[in-house]
Every structure is written in C-alpha cells, then in structure tokens.
LOMINU-674290 format. One record per residue: residue in one letter; residue number from 0; x, y, z of N, C-alpha, C, CB in turn. Coordinates in Angstrom, 1 decimal, m for minus. Glycine has a CB too. Layout:
N
+----+-----+--------+---------+--------+---------+----------+--------+--------+---------+--------+---------+----------+--------+
| aa |   i | n_east | n_north |   n_up | ca_east | ca_north |  ca_up | c_east | c_north |   c_up | cb_east | cb_north |  cb_up |
+----+-----+--------+---------+--------+---------+----------+--------+--------+---------+--------+---------+----------+--------+
|  a | NUM |      X |       Y |      Z |       X |        Y |      Z |      X |       Y |      Z |       X |        Y |      Z |
...
+----+-----+--------+---------+--------+---------+----------+--------+--------+---------+--------+---------+----------+--------+
# end
This chain:
106
+----+-----+--------+---------+--------+---------+----------+--------+--------+---------+--------+---------+----------+--------+
| aa |   i | n_east | n_north |   n_up | ca_east | ca_north |  ca_up | c_east | c_north |   c_up | cb_east | cb_north |  cb_up |
+----+-----+--------+---------+--------+---------+----------+--------+--------+---------+--------+---------+----------+--------+
|  m |   0 |   13.1 |    10.4 |   11.0 |    13.0 |     10.0 |    9.6 |   11.7 |     9.2 |    9.5 |    14.2 |      9.1 |    9.2 |
|  a |   1 |   11.0 |     9.3 |    8.4 |     9.7 |      8.6 |    8.2 |   10.0 |     7.2 |    7.9 |     8.9 |      9.3 |    7.0 |
|  v |   2 |    9.0 |     6.4 |    8.2 |     9.0 |      4.9 |    7.9 |    8.8 |     4.8 |    6.4 |     8.0 |      4.1 |    8.7 |
|  q |   3 |    9.7 |     4.1 |    5.8 |     9.6 |      3.8 |    4.3 |    8.9 |     2.5 |    4.1 |    11.0 |      3.9 |    3.6 |
|  v |   4 |    8.4 |     2.3 |    2.9 |     7.7 |      1.1 |    2.5 |    8.6 |     0.4 |    1.5 |     6.3 |      1.3 |    2.0 |
|  a |   5 |    8.8 |    m0.9 |    1.6 |     9.5 |     m1.7 |    0.7 |    8.7 |    m3.0 |    0.3 |    10.9 |     m2.1 |    1.2 |
|  n |   6 |    9.1 |    m3.6 |   m0.8 |     8.5 |     m4.8 |   m1.3 |    9.5 |    m5.7 |   m1.9 |     7.2 |     m4.6 |   m2.2 |
|  d |   7 |    9.1 |    m6.8 |   m2.5 |    10.1 |     m7.7 |   m3.1 |   10.9 |    m7.1 |   m4.2 |     9.4 |     m9.0 |   m3.6 |
|  s |   8 |   10.3 |    m6.2 |   m4.9 |    11.0 |     m5.6 |   m6.1 |   12.2 |    m4.6 |   m5.7 |    10.0 |     m4.8 |   m6.9 |
|  n |   9 |   12.1 |    m4.0 |   m4.5 |    13.2 |     m3.1 |   m4.1 |   13.9 |    m3.5 |   m2.8 |    12.6 |     m1.7 |   m4.0 |
|  f |  10 |   13.4 |    m4.5 |   m2.1 |    13.9 |     m4.8 |   m0.8 |   15.4 |    m5.0 |   m0.7 |    13.2 |     m6.1 |   m0.3 |
|  q |  11 |   16.0 |    m5.8 |   m1.6 |    17.4 |     m6.1 |   m1.6 |   18.2 |    m4.8 |   m1.9 |    17.8 |     m7.2 |   m2.6 |
|  d |  12 |   17.7 |    m4.0 |   m2.8 |    18.4 |     m2.7 |   m3.1 |   18.5 |    m1.8 |   m1.9 |    17.8 |     m2.0 |   m4.2 |
|  v |  13 |   17.3 |    m1.8 |   m1.1 |    17.3 |     m0.9 |    0.1 |   18.2 |    m1.5 |    1.1 |    15.8 |     m0.9 |    0.6 |
|  l |  14 |   18.3 |    m2.8 |    1.3 |    19.2 |     m3.3 |    2.3 |   20.7 |    m3.1 |    1.9 |    19.0 |     m4.9 |    2.4 |
|  n |  15 |   21.0 |    m3.1 |    0.6 |    22.4 |     m3.0 |    0.2 |   22.8 |    m1.5 |    0.2 |    22.5 |     m3.5 |   m1.2 |
|  t |  16 |   21.9 |    m0.6 |    0.2 |    22.3 |      0.8 |    0.1 |   22.1 |     1.5 |    1.5 |    21.5 |      1.5 |   m0.9 |
|  n |  17 |   21.8 |     0.8 |    2.5 |    21.6 |      1.4 |    3.8 |   22.3 |     0.5 |    4.8 |    20.1 |      1.6 |    4.2 |
|  a |  18 |   23.2 |     1.0 |    5.7 |    24.0 |      0.2 |    6.6 |   23.1 |    m0.4 |    7.7 |    25.1 |      1.1 |    7.2 |
|  n |  19 |   22.2 |     0.4 |    8.3 |    21.4 |     m0.1 |    9.4 |   20.0 |     0.0 |    9.1 |    21.7 |      0.7 |   10.7 |
|  v |  20 |   19.3 |    m1.2 |    9.1 |    17.9 |     m1.2 |    8.7 |   17.1 |    m2.1 |    9.7 |    17.7 |     m1.8 |    7.2 |
|  i |  21 |   16.0 |    m1.6 |   10.1 |    15.0 |     m2.4 |   10.9 |   13.8 |    m2.5 |   10.1 |    14.7 |     m1.8 |   12.3 |
|  v |  22 |   13.2 |    m3.7 |   10.0 |    12.1 |     m4.0 |    9.1 |   10.9 |    m4.5 |   10.0 |    12.4 |     m5.0 |    8.0 |
|  k |  23 |    9.8 |    m3.9 |    9.8 |     8.6 |     m4.4 |   10.5 |    7.8 |    m5.1 |    9.4 |     7.7 |     m3.2 |   11.2 |
|  y |  24 |    7.6 |    m6.4 |    9.6 |     6.8 |     m7.2 |    8.7 |    5.3 |    m7.2 |    9.3 |     7.3 |     m8.6 |    8.5 |
|  y |  25 |    4.4 |    m6.9 |    8.4 |     3.0 |     m6.8 |    8.9 |    2.1 |    m7.4 |    7.8 |     2.6 |     m5.3 |    9.1 |
|  a |  26 |    0.8 |    m7.5 |    8.2 |    m0.3 |     m7.9 |    7.2 |   m1.5 |    m6.9 |    7.5 |    m0.7 |     m9.4 |    7.4 |
|  d |  27 |   m2.2 |    m6.7 |    6.5 |    m3.4 |     m5.7 |    6.6 |   m4.4 |    m6.2 |    7.6 |    m4.0 |     m5.5 |    5.3 |
|  w |  28 |   m4.5 |    m7.5 |    7.8 |    m5.5 |     m8.1 |    8.7 |   m5.0 |    m8.2 |   10.1 |    m5.9 |     m9.5 |    8.2 |
|  c |  29 |   m3.7 |    m7.9 |   10.4 |    m3.1 |     m8.1 |   11.7 |   m3.4 |    m6.9 |   12.6 |    m1.6 |     m8.3 |   11.5 |
|  g |  30 |   m4.2 |    m7.1 |   13.6 |    m4.6 |     m6.1 |   14.5 |   m3.4 |    m5.6 |   15.4 |    m5.7 |     m6.6 |   15.5 |
|  s |  31 |   m2.6 |    m6.5 |   15.8 |    m1.4 |     m6.2 |   16.6 |   m0.4 |    m5.3 |   15.8 |    m0.7 |     m7.4 |   17.1 |
|  c |  32 |   m0.3 |    m5.6 |   14.5 |     0.5 |     m4.8 |   13.6 |    0.0 |    m3.4 |   13.5 |     0.5 |     m5.5 |   12.1 |
|  k |  33 |   m1.3 |    m3.2 |   13.4 |    m1.9 |     m1.9 |   13.3 |   m1.6 |    m1.1 |   14.6 |    m3.4 |     m2.0 |   13.0 |
|  l |  34 |   m1.8 |    m1.8 |   15.7 |    m1.6 |     m1.2 |   17.0 |   m0.1 |    m0.7 |   17.2 |    m2.0 |     m2.1 |   18.1 |
|  f |  35 |    0.8 |    m1.5 |   16.6 |     2.2 |     m1.1 |   16.8 |    2.7 |     0.0 |   15.8 |     3.1 |     m2.4 |   16.6 |
|  a |  36 |    2.0 |     0.2 |   14.8 |     2.4 |      1.2 |   13.7 |    2.8 |     2.6 |   14.3 |     1.3 |      1.4 |   12.7 |
|  p |  37 |    2.0 |     3.2 |   15.2 |     2.4 |      4.5 |   15.7 |    3.7 |     4.4 |   16.6 |     1.2 |      5.0 |   16.6 |
|  k |  38 |    3.9 |     3.3 |   17.3 |     5.1 |      3.1 |   18.1 |    6.3 |     3.1 |   17.2 |     5.0 |      1.9 |   19.0 |
|  f |  39 |    6.2 |     2.3 |   16.0 |     7.3 |      2.2 |   15.1 |    7.6 |     3.6 |   14.5 |     6.9 |      1.2 |   14.0 |
|  r |  40 |    6.6 |     4.3 |   14.1 |     6.8 |      5.7 |   13.6 |    7.5 |     6.6 |   14.7 |     5.4 |      6.3 |   13.2 |
|  r |  41 |    7.1 |     6.5 |   15.9 |     7.7 |      7.3 |   17.0 |    9.2 |     6.9 |   17.1 |     7.0 |      7.1 |   18.3 |
|  l |  42 |    9.5 |     5.6 |   17.1 |    10.9 |      5.2 |   17.1 |   11.7 |     5.7 |   16.0 |    10.9 |      3.6 |   17.2 |
|  s |  43 |   11.1 |     5.7 |   14.8 |    11.8 |      6.2 |   13.6 |   12.0 |     7.7 |   13.7 |    11.0 |      5.9 |   12.3 |
|  d |  44 |   11.2 |     8.4 |   14.4 |    11.3 |      9.9 |   14.5 |   12.3 |    10.3 |   15.6 |    10.0 |     10.5 |   14.8 |
|  n |  45 |   12.7 |     9.3 |   16.5 |    13.6 |      9.6 |   17.6 |   15.0 |     9.9 |   17.0 |    13.7 |      8.3 |   18.5 |
|  e |  46 |   15.5 |    11.1 |   17.4 |    16.8 |     11.6 |   16.9 |   17.9 |    10.6 |   17.2 |    17.1 |     12.9 |   17.6 |
|  a |  47 |   17.8 |     9.8 |   18.2 |    18.9 |      8.8 |   18.5 |   18.9 |     7.7 |   17.5 |    18.6 |      8.2 |   19.9 |
|  n |  48 |   17.8 |     7.5 |   16.7 |    17.8 |      6.5 |   15.7 |   18.0 |     7.0 |   14.3 |    16.5 |      5.7 |   15.8 |
|  a |  49 |   18.6 |     8.2 |   14.2 |    18.7 |      8.9 |   12.9 |   19.5 |     8.1 |   11.9 |    19.3 |     10.3 |   13.1 |
|  d |  50 |   20.4 |     7.2 |   12.4 |    21.3 |      6.4 |   11.5 |   20.7 |     5.1 |   11.1 |    22.6 |      6.3 |   12.1 |
|  v |  51 |   19.4 |     4.9 |   11.4 |    18.7 |      3.6 |   11.2 |   17.6 |     3.9 |   10.2 |    18.2 |      2.9 |   12.5 |
|  l |  52 |   17.5 |     3.1 |    9.2 |    16.3 |      3.1 |    8.2 |   15.2 |     2.2 |    8.7 |    16.8 |      2.8 |    6.8 |
|  f |  53 |   14.0 |     2.8 |    8.8 |    12.9 |      2.0 |    9.3 |   12.0 |     1.6 |    8.1 |    12.0 |      2.8 |   10.3 |
|  l |  54 |   11.8 |     0.4 |    7.9 |    11.0 |     m0.1 |    6.7 |    9.8 |    m0.9 |    7.2 |    11.9 |     m1.0 |    5.9 |
|  d |  55 |    8.7 |    m0.7 |    6.4 |     7.5 |     m1.5 |    6.5 |    7.4 |    m2.4 |    5.3 |     6.2 |     m0.6 |    6.6 |
|  v |  56 |    7.2 |    m3.7 |    5.6 |     7.1 |     m4.7 |    4.5 |    5.8 |    m5.5 |    4.7 |     8.3 |     m5.6 |    4.4 |
|  n |  57 |    4.9 |    m5.5 |    3.8 |     3.7 |     m6.4 |    3.9 |    4.2 |    m7.8 |    3.6 |     2.6 |     m5.9 |    2.8 |
|  a |  58 |    4.1 |    m8.6 |    4.7 |     4.6 |    m10.0 |    4.6 |    3.8 |   m10.9 |    3.6 |     4.5 |    m10.6 |    6.0 |
|  e |  59 |    2.6 |   m10.6 |    3.4 |     1.8 |    m11.4 |    2.5 |    2.1 |   m11.0 |    1.0 |     0.3 |    m11.2 |    2.7 |
|  e |  60 |    2.4 |    m9.8 |    0.8 |     2.7 |     m9.4 |   m0.6 |    4.2 |    m9.4 |   m1.0 |     2.2 |     m7.9 |   m0.8 |
|  s |  61 |    5.0 |    m9.7 |    0.0 |     6.5 |     m9.8 |   m0.3 |    7.1 |   m11.1 |    0.3 |     7.2 |     m8.6 |    0.3 |
|  p |  62 |    6.8 |   m12.2 |   m0.4 |     7.3 |    m13.5 |    0.2 |    8.8 |   m13.6 |    0.2 |     6.7 |    m14.7 |   m0.6 |
|  e |  63 |    9.5 |   m13.1 |   m0.8 |    11.0 |    m13.2 |   m0.8 |   11.6 |   m12.4 |    0.4 |    11.5 |    m12.6 |   m2.1 |
|  a |  64 |   11.1 |   m11.2 |    0.6 |    11.6 |    m10.4 |    1.8 |   11.2 |   m11.1 |    3.1 |    11.0 |     m9.0 |    1.8 |
|  r |  65 |   10.1 |   m11.7 |    3.1 |     9.7 |    m12.5 |    4.3 |   10.6 |   m13.6 |    4.6 |     8.2 |    m13.0 |    4.2 |
|  k |  66 |   11.0 |   m14.4 |    3.5 |    11.9 |    m15.5 |    3.7 |   13.3 |   m15.1 |    4.2 |    12.0 |    m16.3 |    2.4 |
|  l |  67 |   13.7 |   m14.0 |    3.7 |    15.1 |    m13.5 |    4.1 |   15.2 |   m13.3 |    5.6 |    15.4 |    m12.2 |    3.4 |
|  a |  68 |   14.1 |   m13.0 |    6.3 |    14.2 |    m12.8 |    7.7 |   13.6 |   m14.0 |    8.5 |    13.4 |    m11.5 |    8.1 |
|  g |  69 |   13.1 |   m15.0 |    7.8 |    12.5 |    m16.1 |    8.6 |   11.3 |   m15.8 |    9.4 |    13.5 |    m16.7 |    9.5 |
|  v |  70 |   10.4 |   m14.9 |    8.8 |     9.2 |    m14.5 |    9.5 |    8.3 |   m15.7 |    9.8 |     8.4 |    m13.4 |    8.6 |
|  d |  71 |    7.9 |   m15.8 |   11.1 |     7.1 |    m16.9 |   11.5 |    5.8 |   m16.5 |   12.2 |     7.8 |    m17.8 |   12.4 |
|  n |  72 |    5.7 |   m15.2 |   12.5 |     4.5 |    m14.7 |   13.2 |    4.5 |   m13.1 |   12.9 |     4.5 |    m15.0 |   14.7 |
|  l |  73 |    3.4 |   m12.5 |   13.1 |     3.3 |    m11.1 |   12.9 |    2.8 |   m10.4 |   14.2 |     2.4 |    m10.8 |   11.7 |
|  p |  74 |    3.2 |    m9.1 |   14.4 |     4.3 |     m8.4 |   13.7 |    5.6 |    m9.1 |   14.0 |     4.3 |     m7.0 |   14.0 |
|  f |  75 |    6.5 |    m8.9 |   13.0 |     7.9 |     m9.5 |   13.1 |    8.8 |    m8.4 |   12.8 |     8.0 |    m10.7 |   12.1 |
|  f |  76 |    9.9 |    m8.3 |   13.6 |    10.9 |     m7.2 |   13.4 |   12.2 |    m7.9 |   13.1 |    11.0 |     m6.3 |   14.6 |
|  a |  77 |   12.9 |    m7.4 |   12.1 |    14.3 |     m7.9 |   11.8 |   15.2 |    m6.7 |   11.6 |    14.2 |     m8.8 |   10.5 |
|  v |  78 |   16.5 |    m6.9 |   12.0 |    17.5 |     m5.9 |   11.8 |   18.5 |    m6.5 |   10.8 |    18.1 |     m5.5 |   13.2 |
|  f |  79 |   18.9 |    m5.6 |    9.9 |    19.9 |     m5.9 |    8.9 |   21.0 |    m4.9 |    9.0 |    19.3 |     m6.0 |    7.5 |
|  k |  80 |   22.3 |    m5.4 |    9.0 |    23.5 |     m4.6 |    9.0 |   24.2 |    m4.9 |    7.7 |    24.3 |     m4.8 |   10.3 |
|  n |  81 |   24.4 |    m3.8 |    6.9 |    25.2 |     m4.0 |    5.6 |   24.6 |    m5.1 |    4.8 |    26.6 |     m4.2 |    5.9 |
|  g |  82 |   23.3 |    m5.2 |    4.7 |    22.6 |     m6.2 |    3.9 |   22.4 |    m7.6 |    4.5 |    23.3 |     m6.3 |    2.6 |
|  k |  83 |   23.0 |    m7.8 |    5.7 |    22.9 |     m9.1 |    6.3 |   22.0 |    m9.1 |    7.5 |    24.3 |     m9.6 |    6.7 |
|  l |  84 |   21.2 |   m10.2 |    7.6 |    20.3 |    m10.3 |    8.8 |   21.1 |   m10.5 |   10.0 |    19.3 |    m11.5 |    8.5 |
|  l |  85 |   20.9 |    m9.7 |   11.0 |    21.5 |     m9.9 |   12.3 |   20.6 |   m10.7 |   13.3 |    21.8 |     m8.6 |   13.0 |
|  e |  86 |   19.3 |   m10.3 |   13.3 |    18.4 |    m10.9 |   14.3 |   17.0 |   m10.6 |   13.9 |    18.7 |    m10.4 |   15.7 |
|  g |  87 |   16.1 |   m11.4 |   14.3 |    14.7 |    m11.1 |   14.1 |   13.8 |   m11.8 |   15.1 |    14.2 |    m11.6 |   12.7 |
|  q |  88 |   12.7 |   m11.2 |   15.4 |    11.8 |    m11.7 |   16.4 |   10.4 |   m11.2 |   16.2 |    12.3 |    m11.4 |   17.8 |
|  s |  89 |    9.4 |   m12.0 |   16.6 |     8.0 |    m11.6 |   16.6 |    7.7 |   m11.0 |   18.0 |     7.1 |    m12.8 |   16.3 |
|  t |  90 |    7.2 |    m9.8 |   18.0 |     7.0 |     m9.2 |   19.3 |    5.9 |    m8.1 |   19.2 |     8.2 |     m8.6 |   20.0 |
|  t |  91 |    5.3 |    m7.7 |   20.3 |     4.4 |     m6.6 |   20.3 |    4.9 |    m5.6 |   21.4 |     2.9 |     m7.0 |   20.5 |
|  k |  92 |    6.1 |    m5.8 |   21.9 |     6.6 |     m5.0 |   23.0 |    7.6 |    m4.0 |   22.4 |     7.3 |     m5.9 |   24.1 |
|  e |  93 |    7.4 |    m2.7 |   22.7 |     8.3 |     m1.7 |   22.2 |    9.7 |    m1.8 |   22.8 |     7.7 |     m0.3 |   22.6 |
|  e |  94 |    9.8 |    m2.3 |   24.0 |    11.1 |     m2.4 |   24.6 |   12.0 |    m3.5 |   23.9 |    11.1 |     m2.7 |   26.1 |
|  n |  95 |   11.3 |    m4.5 |   23.3 |    12.0 |     m5.6 |   22.6 |   12.5 |    m5.0 |   21.2 |    11.1 |     m6.8 |   22.3 |
|  v |  96 |   11.7 |    m4.2 |   20.6 |    12.1 |     m3.5 |   19.3 |   13.2 |    m2.5 |   19.6 |    10.9 |     m2.8 |   18.7 |
|  n |  97 |   13.2 |    m1.8 |   20.7 |    14.2 |     m0.9 |   21.1 |   15.5 |    m1.6 |   21.3 |    13.9 |     m0.1 |   22.4 |
|  a |  98 |   15.5 |    m2.8 |   21.9 |    16.7 |     m3.6 |   22.1 |   17.3 |    m4.1 |   20.8 |    16.3 |     m4.8 |   23.0 |
|  l |  99 |   16.4 |    m4.4 |   19.8 |    16.9 |     m4.8 |   18.5 |   17.7 |    m3.7 |   17.9 |    15.7 |     m5.3 |   17.6 |
|  i | 100 |   17.1 |    m2.5 |   18.0 |    17.7 |     m1.3 |   17.4 |   19.1 |    m1.0 |   18.1 |    16.8 |     m0.1 |   17.6 |
|  e | 101 |   19.1 |    m1.1 |   19.4 |    20.4 |     m0.9 |   20.1 |   21.4 |    m1.9 |   19.7 |    20.1 |     m0.9 |   21.6 |
|  r | 102 |   21.1 |    m3.1 |   19.5 |    22.1 |     m4.1 |   19.1 |   22.5 |    m3.8 |   17.7 |    21.5 |     m5.6 |   19.2 |
|  l | 103 |   21.6 |    m3.3 |   16.8 |    22.0 |     m3.0 |   15.5 |   23.0 |    m1.8 |   15.4 |    20.7 |     m2.6 |   14.7 |
|  k | 104 |   22.8 |    m0.8 |   16.3 |    23.7 |      0.3 |   16.3 |   25.0 |     0.1 |   17.0 |    23.0 |      1.5 |   17.0 |
|  a | 105 |   25.1 |    m1.0 |   17.7 |    26.3 |     m1.3 |   18.5 |   27.5 |    m1.6 |   17.6 |    26.1 |     m2.5 |   19.5 |
+----+-----+--------+---------+--------+---------+----------+--------+--------+---------+--------+---------+----------+--------+
# end
C-alpha cells in the first residue's frame, strides 16, 4: 500500500477510520527524514504490513498532529491503534520502525 499524506485538517479523521496507523513525522529540511523515505515506502509495500496504514505528516505544517504524538525530534514515528497513540520514538533505524509496526499489529 502506498504511503498516504495527512495534515491537521484530516489527521484525526484518518486515525478514526483506520485501526492500525503508523505515522512518519518529517520536515522538508530534515536530511535523515529524506534518507528514510524509501525505507518507509518499502515497509508500506510489504505484504505483511497490508493491515497497517502508513502516513507521512509534515511536522512543521501540522502542529496539532505533531502534538498528538509528542514529537520531539525528526524523523519521528508514532503508532496509533483505533485512534489512540500507543507509542512513538525518534529513530533512523529501520529495525526500530519494524518493531513499532510489530507491536501495533500484536
């Protein structure tokens, strides 16, 4: 499944209409965010993650969505189950993001 883009205007609706969501918070100036983008796309295309919605949120342009996850550094990944934040962390390691996804699906 392709990575979708969300912002403050539709973020809550997306969370409320999808059971399992992982969000990558990024900024246009963030080099690590750009480097992680292809990995995030690859994870979203993985058949094992078909029941997870992958979202990109620009942290600078969506302050409300950023506050919901407690973003403190970029890139930041947060997992939401049935609209509620389960966990979030700032990381550039694919295995850490995979671990978040696995806990979300459990």
